[in-house]
C-alpha positions, 0 to 999 in steps of 0.5 A: 761724368757730365750730363748734357744740357740744352743750349744756354738760351732755355730756361730750366725748371727747378725740377728739371735740376732735380731730374738731372741730379737724380740722373746723375746719382743713377749713373753712379757718379760719385764725382761732384756735379755742378750746374750754374744758375744764371739770371739774365737782365730780364730776371730769367732764371737759366740753368746750364753747364756753363755760366751764361755771358752777360748774366746779372748773377751766376750761382754755382749749384752742387747737384752731387747727392749727399748720402746720410745715414741716420743712426739710432740713439742707442748707436751701432749695436741697438739695430743689431740687438733689436733684430736679435731679439726679433729672431729669438722671439720668432724662433721661440714662437716657431718652437712653440708652434712645433710642440703644438703640432706634435701635441696635436698630432700625438692626440690625433694618432691617439684618437685614431687608434681608439677608433681602429680599436673600437671598430675591431671590438664592434666587428668582434662583437657582430661576428659573435652575435651571428655565431650565437644566434646559430641554434644548432647547439644542444640546449638552444631549443626546447620542444614543446610538443611534436615537432614544434620547438621554442628558443630556451631561456638560456639561448634568449639570455645568450642572444640578449648579452651578445646584442647588448655587446654589439650595442655597447661596441657601437657606442665606444666606436661613436665615442671614439669617432667624436673624440678624433673630430675633436682633436682634428 
């Protein structure tokens, strides 16, 4: 493949020569690419596809790209070993990450179950309190003359125990919710 150059009377800048060489490389030509560097009697340098007639000096310039591959000192297996070590380390880190995620998810699930259990306990304690506050059970009221009555000590103690159970259930729910927040 030849690269068309302007007529030989034009002077080419060295960067233009480099551009031509790169264009040859981009074109995929693996054939030798040669241009001529001619110097005329006035000292003017001319690059062309053919030597300039009457030039004081003419040099061939090989613009075929040279491809070199740097090899590490350890030989061809060193990059493979390094790449394999990097892959192994990445896989190990990914496995550790998955294990941490699974452990965190198990903790979150356990905390969520504790919250659900505490909510059910609170709901049951509140229902028991409501049912225990009804005074239609025998022995809940004590007459104090005439049509008036007051709650018995037995009734008051029962209501205090039921209220304490509600408060305990509320505290357990708050603690379970805090543990759930901590693991999320």
